[in-house]
C-alpha positions, 0 to 999 in steps of 0.5 A: 937479180934472177938468183934473188928471185929464185931464192925468194920463191923457194923461201915463200914455198917453205913458208907456205909448206910450214904453215899449211902442213897437215891441213889436207888430212885434217879436212879429210878427217872432218869430212869423215866425221860429218859422214859418220854422223849423218849415217848414224842419224839416218839409222836412228831415224829409220829405226824410230820411224820405220815401223810407222812407214811400214804401217802406212804402206800395209794400210795402203795395200789393204785399201788397194786390195779391198777396192779391187785395184 
């Protein structure tokens, strides 16, 4: 009886390993691709919006200098 349970457990481990082989690496690749995509989008956003943000801060500094603050 015990031998049958151990043999069955080994078969289940083999079946699990067979069907789940390589999924961990696939998850890491998907995560890396998402991180690269988000990084590229942030760079593009900063290149497009960066000058307007700089103008806003320049105007704010000019207003504060003129008011004596």
